[in-house]
N, C-alpha and C positions, 0 to 999 in steps of 0.2 A: 524344691523341684526346679528343674531347669527352665529357663525362660524360653528355650528354643521350642519353636512350634512342632518340631519333630518329636518332642517328648511326650506329647499327648498320644501320638500314634504308638510309640514304643510302650506306653503303659498298657495298651491293649494287645500287644504282640507277644506270642510265645509259641515256641515249637511244640506241636502236639504230642510227638513221640517223646521228647524230653520231659514234657509234663507228666506223662504216665510214669516215667522212670523215677522222677523225683517227688512224686505225690507223697505227702506226709513227712518229707525230709524238712529239717529246719533251714532257713535261709542261709545260703553259703557266704554271704558277705553283706556289707552295708548297702551296697547297690542293689542287692536282689530284692529288696522290699519295694522297689518302685523308684528310688532316687537315682536312676540311671541317666548318664549324660549321653546325648547323641549329637552327632554332627548334622550339618545341613543335608548331607546325602543319605541319612538314615542312621540306624543304630551302629555304634562302634563295635567291631568284631572283638576287640580286647575285652570288653566288659563281660562277654559271654564265653570267654575262653576259647575264642576261635569259631564259635558257632554263629551262623547268620539267622536271625529271627525271621520268620515268615509271617505274613498277615494272619490274624486269628480267624478261624473259621468255626462255626458251631458244629458240634458233633453231629454225625448223621443220625437221624432218627428212624428207628425201625417200627414205630407205632403207626398204625393206619390212620388216615385222616378222619376226623370226627364226621358225624352224619351231616352236620350243618355244612361242612365243606363239600361233601360228596353230592348233596342235593342242590348245591348253588347253580343257579341258571347261567347260561352263556350270556355274553354281551348282547343286548338287543340291537337290532338294526334301528337306524334313525326312523323316527315316527314319519309316516307319510301324510301328505295333506288330506287325502282321502280318509284316513283314519281319524284325523282331527275333526273333519266335517261330520263323520259319522258318530263320533262321541258327542259333538254339540247337538246333533239331531236326536240322539238318544236322551240327552238331558231335557231338551225342549219337549219331546213327546211324553216323557215321563211327567213333567210338570203339568202339561195341559191335560193328559188323558187319565192319569191315576189319581188326581185330586179328589174325584168324586167316588172312587171305589174301584175295586177289581172288576174285570170283564173282558171283553175283546181288546180293550185299551192296553192291557198287559202285553199281549202279542205284538201290537203295533209299537210299543215301547222297546220291546226286546229285539225286533228286527234290525234297527240301526246298530245295536250292540254286536249282533251276529256279523254284520257287514264290517264293522270295525275290527273284529277278531280275524275275519277272513282276510282282509287287506294286510293286516299285520303279519299273519302267518305267511302269506305269499311273499311279502317283502323279506322275510327271514329265511325263505327258501323251503319252508315246511309244506309238504303236500298232505292231502286228505287220504287217509287209509280207510279200509272198510269199516273198522271198528269205530273210527272217528265219525264217519258219516252215520253209522247207526246210532251213536250216542247223541249226535246233534238232532237227528229226526225225533229220537225219543224225548229229548229235552223240550222241543217245540210241541210234540204231542201232549205232553204233561201240562204245558202252559195253556193248552186249549181247554183244560178241565174247568178253570174259573170262568171261561167264556160260555161254557155249556151248562154248569150246575151252580146253583145258588147257594148250596150248603157250604158253610165255611170249613168244616173239618176235612172233607175230601179235597177242597181247594188248597188248603194249607199243606196237606201232605204232598199234593201234586207240585207245588212250588218248591218245597224243600227237595223233593226227589229230582226236579228239574235242575236245581243247582248242583246236585251230585253228578248228574249226567253231563251237564255243561262243563264241569270241572274235569271229568274223564275225557271228554272230547278235546279239551285244550291241553291237558297234561299227557294224555295217552297212557294212563295207568294200566299195568297188567297185574302186578303183584298185590298182595294184601296191604302192604304199606302204601302202594300207589293208589289203590281204590279207596282206602279209608282216609288218607290224609290229603287227597287231592282238593277237596273243598277248601282246606285251610290255605292253600296257595293263593287264594284270592285276597287274603289278608296282606300278605307280602306284596302281591302285585298292586294293590290299591296304593300302597305307600310309594313303591318304586315307580309306579306308573305316573304318578304326579310329577316327579322329577324328570321322568322320560318325556312327558309332554311339555314341561317348561323348557327343557333343552331344545326341543323341536320348534317351539314358538319363538325362542330367542334367536335361533339360527335363521328363522324366516323373517324376523323383524328387521334384520339388517339388510334385507333385500331391497331392490329398487321399487319405487312407487309403481312403475309400469306393470309390475307383476300382481300387485294386490289392488290397485285403484280400480281397474275395470270390474273386478269381482264385486267390490263394495258398491260401485255405481249401479251395476246390474241388479243387485239385490234390492237396493233402495227403490229403483224405478219399478221393479216387479212388485214390490209391496204397495207402492203408491197406486199402481194401476189396479191391483186387486181391491183395494179399499175404495177407490173411486168408482169403478164400474160395478163392483159388488153391491155398493150402496145404492147406485142408480137402479140396478136390476131388482133389488129387493124392494125399493119403493114403488117400482113399476108393476110388480106381480106379487100378490099375497101368498100364492102357493110356493113361489120360489123363495120368498122371504122365510116361510115356515121351514122349507127344506134346508135352507142355509142356517137358520137358527138351530135345527136339530143336529146338523152336522158339526157346526162350530162349537168348540168348548166355551162354557160360560165362566169367564174369569172375572172376579171382582177385586177391588182394592183390598178388602178384608182378607181375601185368600192369599195375598201377596207372600207373607212369610212362609206359609205352608208350601206354596208353589215353589218358592225359591229353594227350600230345603229338598223337595222332590227333584228339582233341577240338578242340584248338587249330587244327590244320591244316584240319579240316573246316569250322570256324567261320570261319576267316580266308578260305578259298577261297569259301564261300558269300557272305561279306560283300563280298569283291572283285567277285563276280559281280553282286551287288545294286547296289553303288556304280557299276559300270560301266553297268548298265542305266539307272540314274537320270541319269548325266551322263557319257557315254562320251568318250574322247579322239577328236579328230577327225583321224585320220590321213589321210583323204582330202584334206585341205587342203595336204598337202605336195606341192608340184609339182616334178617332176624335169625340169629344163630339157634339151632335146635338145642333142645335140653340134653342133658346127659342121658344116654340110653340106659334103661334098666334091664335087668335080667328078666327072663320070660316069667318066672314064678312071681317075682316082686311086681311086675307090671300087670300080669294077667289075672292074678288071684282076686283083687278087688273088682275087676270088670266081670269076671265069671260070676262072683256072687251077686253083682247087680243084675246081671242077665237072668239069673235064677229068680231073683226078686220080681223083675219085670214079667217073666213068664208065668209066675204064680198069680200076680195081679191081673194080667191079661186073661188068664183062664177064668177067673171070677167074673171079669167084665163081660166076656163072651157069653157066659152062662146066664148072667143077670140081665144085662142090657138087651140082649137079643132073645131072652126067654120069655118075655111078655110081662104084663102087669102082675099075674099071680106069682110069678117068680120073684118079682120085686117085694111083694107083700110078704111072701114066705120067707125071704132072706133078710130083710131089714125092717119090716113093719112100716116102711115109708111108702108114700104115694110116688108115682112116677115123677111128678114135678118136684116133690121134695128131694127125691134121690138124685135127680138131675142137677138141681140147684146146689146140692151139698158138695159136689165134687168137680164141677167143671173147671173152676179157678185153680184148684190144686193140680189138675191134670195139665193145665196150660203152663203152670210153673215147672211141672216135671219135665215137660218138653224143652223148655228153655234151659233148664239145668243140664239135661242131657246133652244138648249141644255144647255146653261149656265143658262137660266131661270128656266128650270126643275130642275137643280142641286140646285139652291138657293131656289126654292119653296119646294123641299123635306127637305131641312135643317130646314126651319121654319114652316113646315106643322103642323096643329093641330093633336094631337095624344093622345086624352084623352080616347078613346075607339074604339070599332069596327065601330061605326057609322062614326067617324072622318076618319078612314082609308078607308071606302068605299067612302066617300065624296072626299078624296084626289085622290083616283084611278079614279073617274069619271071625275073630273076637268082636271087632268093631262092626262088622257086617250084621252079625246076630243082634247086637245092641240097637242098631239102626232099624232093623226089621221089627224088633219088639217095640221100638219107639213109634213106629207107624201104627201099630195097633193101639197104642195109647192115644195117638191123634184121632184115630177113628172112634175110639171110646168117648173122647171129649166132644167130638162133633155129634155123636149120637145123644149124648147127655144134653147138649144145647138144643137139639131138635125136639127132644122131649120137653124141655124147659119152655121153648117157644110155643109148643102145642097147648101148654097149660096157661101161660101167662101172656102170650102174644110177643110180637117182634118189636124190638127197639133198635135204635142206631148203635147203642153200646154193644148189644148182643151181635149185631151184624159185624161190627168192627172186630170184636174178639174172635168171632168165628172165621172171619177172613184172615186174621193173623195166625190162627191155628192152621188154616189150610196152607198159608205161605210157609209156616214152619215145616209142615209135612213135605212141601216141595223142596226146601233146603235139605232135609234129610235124604230125600231121593237123589239130589245132586251130590251129596257126600258119598252115597253108595256108589254112584257112577264114577266118581273121582277115584274111589278105591279100586275100581276095575280097570279104568282106562287112563289113569293118571290125573293129577290134579292141577296142572299148570293153568288151565282155563277156569278153575273153580272161583277165584276171586271176581272175575268179570261176569261169570255166569250169576254169582251171588247178587251183584249189583244189577244185572239185567232183570233177574226174577223179581227183585224188590220193586224196581221201576215199573215192570209189567203188572205186578199186583196192585200198586197204587193207581196206575192208569185204569185198569179194570174196575177197581173200587170206585173211582170217580165217575167213570162212564156208566156204570150200572146204577148210580144214584141211590145211596143208602136210604135217604129220606123217602124217595119214591117207592122203594122196595118195602119199607116199613108200612107206608100207607096202603099199598096194594095188598099186603098180607093182612093187615088189620081189617080192611074193608071186606075182604073175602071172608074173614072170620065172623064179622058181623052179619054178612048175608047167610052164613051157615047157622050160627047159634045166637044171633042177636046180642052178642057181647062186644062191647067197645069202650075204650078209655078215652073219652073226648079231652080230658085234661092234658094227656100226653101230647096230643097234636098241637097244642098251642106252642111248643118248643121247636116244632119242625120248620123247615125252610119251604121256600116257594116251590121246590121240587115235588113236594107232596100234594100240591093242589090238584092236578089232573086226577089222581086216584080218589082223593077225598070229594071230589065233585060228583062222584057216582053215588054218594049216600043220599038217602031220602031226607026231606026236611022234617023236623028242625035240626036233625043231627048233622046235615051238611053244613048249614050256616055256623052252627056252634063249633064244629070241627075247624072251620076256616076262619073263625073269628080272630084268633091271635095273629095269624099270617096276614089277614086283611088289615088289622089295625097297624101292624109294623109297616107294611108297604104304604099305607096312608100317611104315617108319620114321616116316612122317608120323602114323600112327595114325588115330584117328577124326577126321573133318573135319566140322564143322557145315555144314548145308545152304546157309547164306549165304555160305560160303567155298568151296563145291565147284561146279566147272563140270559142265555136262552130259556132257562128254567123260569126266571123272574118274568121274562116277557110273556111266556105262556100263561103263567099264573095271572098276570095283570089282564090279559085278554079275557080269560075265564071269568074273572071277578067283575070285569066291565060288563060282560054280557049277562052274567047271573050274579047280582050283588048278594051280599049277605043280608038276610032279612029277619032272623031270629033276634028277639030282644034279649037284654041282659038278664031279665028275670028267668025266661025260658031256659037259657043256657045254664044259669046258676042251678036251676032245678035238676038239669041233666048232669051235673057234677063237672062242669067245665073249669070252674074256678077252685076246685079242691086241690089240696096239696098232693104231691106225688114224688115217690122216691124210686129212682131207676136202679135195677140191679143187672 
């Protein structure tokens, strides 16, 4: 090979048109294999028979870019100082307020993250649209559930739903990929956000001392003044000292590792929110190609058969469930409660599977013209209407079941889920009539609204209310089940006569006594009310009395 530096360039050069002509031909000569000599000015024309080689270019690609390229966010604007301060404040409040549990402190820890996201969005030139404002308000409303209710299950659902609404507010998702994948954008933003922050910190680190030194001095002086005068006032007035002790978080050395991890978690989450607001992933650019359309016969025959099956089942349901107790005995030989318990779960699964069938049917539906669209709407509309009857039958079974065995949190939860599934079916029917561009966002909004209502209505409180009313009516009560309820049930259970009241409250009272004093920022409104009730009217029944009433017997919930 030639020692000339131009030979490396020549080895990568070839005319595209001639390459097509000579594809598959054997080399024309000894120099064709790559041992070509070039001068300092470029390739020698004689080597190629008078042809001048042009720089090699990759062939144009007709393939569409991958989804990872399409959703890639734009370059984020440099991080602002206000965003950095808000991220730091979020980490500090998370470490101080969430170390003792969830409660109002969760809202206080999230507010700085919201400020960080807002400042980052404004720096990037992004404005708030109506849907963005709605998602943000819904997110904060859901985060209020842990501050109001003591039960862990509604609070957990509310926090997860708040993450979904927060992701929608930051990403602005409209399509099904945008709605379903938006929460995963936080994972990417958490990684890229750290690099974004470090770049901003380094760019400020080289600034003059005159810019940062006054801020540091003012912060140190403010802290010294607070500690000095706060200590003097606390020692001068016991009431002020108690108030200050209640307001200030109690941080010990033993809690240091946990608080530090919470600080990192709060800072990273706030940074991810700010980075997403500055340059979100474009999930809406993912296009889901429809399936291959089928012929009317191939597509409709299975669905029509399914519709006929639903119609026959619903006819039996209407005759039996709404025909009275005698009709149930005549048809099945079962009691109302046994009949209801036998089929509720199957009907719940039937509703879920129907939604899957509708989604697949829409993917492969015929769509050659307006006639096909009307045909699809008619077939699926009938299926949706019949499914609503299945939902009503399932709820009726649950009502009979509760009348016989009482209400539990599990039964409230699955009944609420069945109600929401019925709402989803109604939304699908509306989309078939008026178009479905809004369906993805309506699905997310309905789920968040259902979770919010579920939390605000307090499942544990509903269970206690229903069972106390049942006791007042027929003197039947399961005291063992109340031991697993949260403090939200205390106001209703407080209406029971003694010793049933004390025995019903025994488990909740022991749990709160074991927890000890809980600071205000970690105590829900439900727990605060329960503590006040138990402080004024303590549990008095002995262990032996409660044991005779069955408080400590085992229980299996269905």
